N, C-alpha and C positions, 0 to 999 in steps of 0.2 A: 028814269029810277031816280028819285032825289037822294040828296046827300044823306039823309036819316035812316033811310031804306039800304044804303048801302054799308052805311055803317053798322047797323043791326046782324045784317048778313053775316058781313064779315067777323063779326063777334059770334056768331051761331056755330060758325065752320072752326074757330080756335076753340071752343069748351069742346066740341067731336074729338077735334085732334087729341088734345087734353085727357078726355075720357080714355080714347082707343089706347094712347100712352101709356095709362093708369094700367088697365086691362093687361097690355102686352108685358109689364113690368113684373105685375101679380102673378099670371101664366107662368114667366122664367122661372122667378124663386121657387115655385111649387116643382116646376121640373127640374131645379138644382137640389133642393131637398128630399123629392123622390128617388132621384140617381144617388145622393149621399145615403140613405138609409138603405136600399137594396145593395150597395155595396160595403156596406163595413158591419149590417147584424147584428147592433148594439143589443145586451140582454138587461132588461131592469125589471125589479122589483115590482109585481105587481099588487102585492102588498104595501101598502105606505106606513103601515104601524110598525111590523114585525118583517124585517127583510130577512128572514131566516126559513129554509126548508127543510123539514124533517122527515128522515127514510128510515124505514126497518131494513137494514138487509139482511138478502140470502144469505145461510150460514157459508155455505161451499163461496159463494162468492167474500164473504168476510174472510174467509181461510188467505185466502190468496191475496187480498190485499195486506192481509195484516203479516203474512208470512214474508210480503216482499221487503219489510222495515223492519220488523222485531224479530229481536234471536228467537229459534225454534226452540221446542222442547220446555216452553216455560215450566220453568218447577221452582220458584221462590219469587214471593210476596217479594224482595228489593228489587226485581224488575219492572215494578208495575206499580200500578196505585192502586195498592190494598183495601180492601174495607166491605165490612159486614158480610165475610164470607166469600168475598169476589175478590177478582185480581181484574184488573182493567187495565188496558194496553189501547194504543191510538197509532195514527197515524194521522197527519197535517199533510195537508196541501198547501199550496201558495203558489202565485204566479211572480216573479220579475218584473218591477215597477215598467209599466209602460209599453209591456210589448204582447197583452193577450192573453188567450188561452183559458183555461177552468177557470172559473170563479175558485177563492177560499175556502176551503171545507175543512172537518176533523169527524176522520171516522174512528169510532171506538168500540172495544169489544171486551166480554164480559168473561170469565169461566168462572164455575167453580174451585174455592181452593181446596175443598174436600176432595175433589178430582184431580188433584195435584196440578192444574190449570190444565189440563190435557186439551180437550173441545171447547172451543166456544158455543157459550148458550145465548145469548145475544149480543146482535150488533145493530149500532145505529150511527145513519153519517149526519151530519148536520151541514148544511152547507149554505154562505152565506149570498142572498138572492136579490142584490142592490149591485148587480153588477154590471159595469159602463164601459170597462175596455173595449174594444172591437175585438170581435173573434178571430176575424180575415183582417188581417193588419196589410193595407197596401205598402208593394215594394216601387220605387223609383227606378227608374230606368239609367239613372246618373250618379245610383247609388254603388258605394265597392262593395257593401254587404249586405241582406239581404234580411230586414227583422221578421223573424219568426215568431210563434207562439212559445213563452217557454213554461212550461207548468213543472213545479218540485217537487216530490211528496217526499215525506222526513219522518222516523220515529217523531213520538208526541212533543211538540215544542211549546203546543198553546198553555196559557199561564192555568192555572187550576186552583181553586179552592175545596178543601173536603169539610163536610160539616161535622161537629164533633161526634155526632154518634157512629158518625161513618155511614149513613143512610143516602147523603145526597154527594155530589161533586158538579161543581161550578166550571164550566168552561168559556174561558174567552176567545173571542173572536174580533179579529178587524175585518171592516171592509175592504173592496176590492183598493178604493182611494184613500185608504186608514181616516177618512174623515169620521167615522162610525164607529163604535166600537161594541159588540153582542154579546151577550152573557142568555146560558143556556143551561140547566140547573139537572142533571141527567139523577135516576133514582139509581142505584149501583146494583140493586139486586133483580131488575128487567132491563134498563138498557132506557125507560122511558123518560120523554122530557116532559118534566113537571111545570118548567117556568122560563119562559124568553122575555128579554128585554131588547131595548137598543140605547146608547149611552152615546150624544152628542161633543159632551163638555171631558174638559179635562180631568181625568179621573185620578184622587190622588188616593186612594183605599177602598175595598174589598175585603168582608167579611160574611161566612154565612153562619149561622145557628142552627140547631136541627128544624127551623120549622119558618125562618126567614133569611132573606140575601140582601144584604144590604151593600152602596154603591156610593162611596162620596165623591163628587167632583165639585173642581174650584176652579177659577179664574185663573188662581195661579198656582206654583207648584208648594203652594200651602193654605192652611184651612180661615186663619185668621185676618184680619187689614184687609188689605186688597183684593182677600181668595174668593168673599161671601160666599164661602163653603154649603154645600147644601148635602143632608143626607139622606138618600131616598131610599126608602124600608120595601121590598117585596114580599108578597105571602109564597108559600111554597104548596099551600093548600087549595086556596081559592086562585086560581090562573088569573079570573076574570074581573078580580078586586082590583081596584087602583091601587098604586103606589101610597105610601104615608110618603111625605114630604118635610125637612125639618133644616129648616139653616142652624149651622151650627160654625163656633170658634175651637175647635177641636179636633184632632186626630181620629179618624177611627183604626184601632190597632190590633182588633181581634174580634174573639166572638168565643162564648163559653156554650153550653147547652142551649141555654133561655134567655142570653143576654149578650148584647155589644158592649165592647169594651174601647172607651175613647178618653183620650189623655190630651193635656195643653202639649205635651211633646211627644215626637215621635222615638220610635226605640229600633235605631235604624242597625245596629248588630248585637249579637249575643253579648252579656254580660261578664266578662272574664278578670275583670280588676277592679279598681277603684270606682265605682257605680254611683250617681247619683240616684237618691231614688224619689220614684215620683207618685204622683195621686190620679188612678184611674177608678174612672167611675162607671158603672154596670147600668145600662139603659134597655129598656123594651121595645118591641116592635112597634111602641108608640112615640117612643120618644120620652118615656117616663124615666126618671134617675129612678133606678131600683136601690142603689148605696153607693159608695165609695170607700177605695183601699188604699190606704197611705203605706210610705215604705216602696214599693213596688219597681225592681230594678232590672226584672224581666219578664215577658210574657210570652207563653207558649203557645202552637197549634195543640187544638183541645180545649183552651181557655183557662190552663192553668197559668198562675202568676208566683216570680218568689219575689219576698221582700224581707228586708229588716225586721226582727222582731219590735227593735227600738229605733224606730225612725226618725226621732228628734235626735238623740245620740249619734247614731250616724251622720246625717246632716253637721252637727256640729264637727267632727271629728274629721270628716272630709274637708270643711273649708279650713280647717288646721294644717292638712295635707298639701290643700293646694294654695296656703297661703306664702310667700316667701319664708321660711321658717329655719331654725338649722335642721341637719341632716339628722342628730340623736333624735331633734323633739319629734323630725315625720317619723323617726323610725316605731316612736314610740306609739305615733299616733295610729299609725298602721297596725301594727301590734294588737289595738283596744280595739279598733273597727275589725277583724279578723277574729276577736274573741264575742263579737256580736253577733249574735243565735240568727241565722236565715231559716226562711221556713219557706215551703211550697205549698199557696193556698190554692185549692179547688173550690172556686168563688158560688157554685151552683149546691154545692154538699156541704159547704162550711169546713170540710177535714180538712188542716192543718199537719205537716209533715217535713219533720228538722231535716234540712239539707244542711249543716252548716257542715264546711269541708268537703262539700261533693261538689263534681260538676252534673250540670244538668243538658243533657242532649234530646231534642228531638228524633225519635225513631218512629218508621210507617210497623204497624201490625197487621195483621191478615186481617183484623178486626176493625181498623183503620187509626188516629191517631195514638200517640204514644210518648212516652218520656224514659229515657233510659238515665240512672243515678251513677255515676264515674267518680271512684276515690282514686288517687295519685299515689301508685305503689310505688319503692326504689328500685331505681336500677341503673345501672353501668351508664345505658345509653344516654348521648346528649340531649335528647329528644325524651320529654315528661312519660311514664307509660302510666295505663289508666286499666282499671278491672273493675269489671261489672259491679255494683252492689245492689240494685234491684230495678224494676221497671215497674211502671204505670199505664194503665189503659185506660182511654177514657170514654170506653163503652162500658163500666162495669160501673162498679160502685166504689172506684178510686184510691182500693186497696192495694200497696207496695206488694209487687209478688218478688219472690227469691226461687224461683223454680222454672228451667229452662234457660240458665241465664248464658248458657253454650249457644242460643241463637243469635246471640249478639257479638261475638271474640271475635268477626270480621269488621264490628264500626270501629 
């Protein structure tokens, strides 16, 4: 055998050995992966678009789930989400981070208010279906304590938003890793889920009209500048229709029956003192601006807004109050500010109600969102005392009600 033949034979043997080594490595990796899957039992979503599983629960099963966390003998709408003639209660299920167990879920139950909330008439379970924690957590012999699945249930803790007409409620759920947020819009009279969606970006605002859900997302905790905020609007009547996506620099601060409310600044707390008036714009489901309302000092569930009837004069007086002026001048400016008429505006109907010297408080009504007008009354108590004057419902024509004021005595 010459040197060339020997060299060729040696090279062939090396190639075969390298090929065998690669095959062995691939086989070993496949076995390792199979062993990992067989011991961990990961549950992942089969639906890459919407990771929610919706189930209509048997009513007897629903009763046992509900009674385990919620007060028995539900007779008051104050212990529930009251809307559209139904009392809605819920049970939230979640896991302690890193422990495994059942996926996060929400069970909601509807009772007719006309039956005093006696029996559940519908029950819906909404379960996050993108669960990634292992159900069988391996224990380590050298560990002093075993890590076991830790599933917790509690009375309703999920954030929710009610439509002004009381016919829909949007529930918020987090994925098991909290990297994704899900929304499920439920019809309050039937428990049917009419729209679902998921969000993977920072959420800074959520609002619900009678026909659309809007979610505002941003790269920052604010919409403008580096936030590059986006407003995404989903139709409730057309589940398969794609959402409308709009860039925005304004905050999503609320909704009326037919419009979303946006403003350059956010209302973090109810106005109880000298509040700077703001301008609020109303936009429809396509992002078209309907109109703007000036002098706004508060926005309430149901879409109402309180405002100064003379925004320019109010702004001028507030500037004097905040400037370093004398005590007497500040007192005089405060008195003038108090004399400016304040009104409550229903943006959809255009109705204006005088609320000067009144305190407005959000309340739940059996039909949906409501407002209670309170007036301070003389009292020897250190704390201020208030008496109800009238109440408003977002589900009627918006006129002030003075009947049945006793239902708010505990408020």
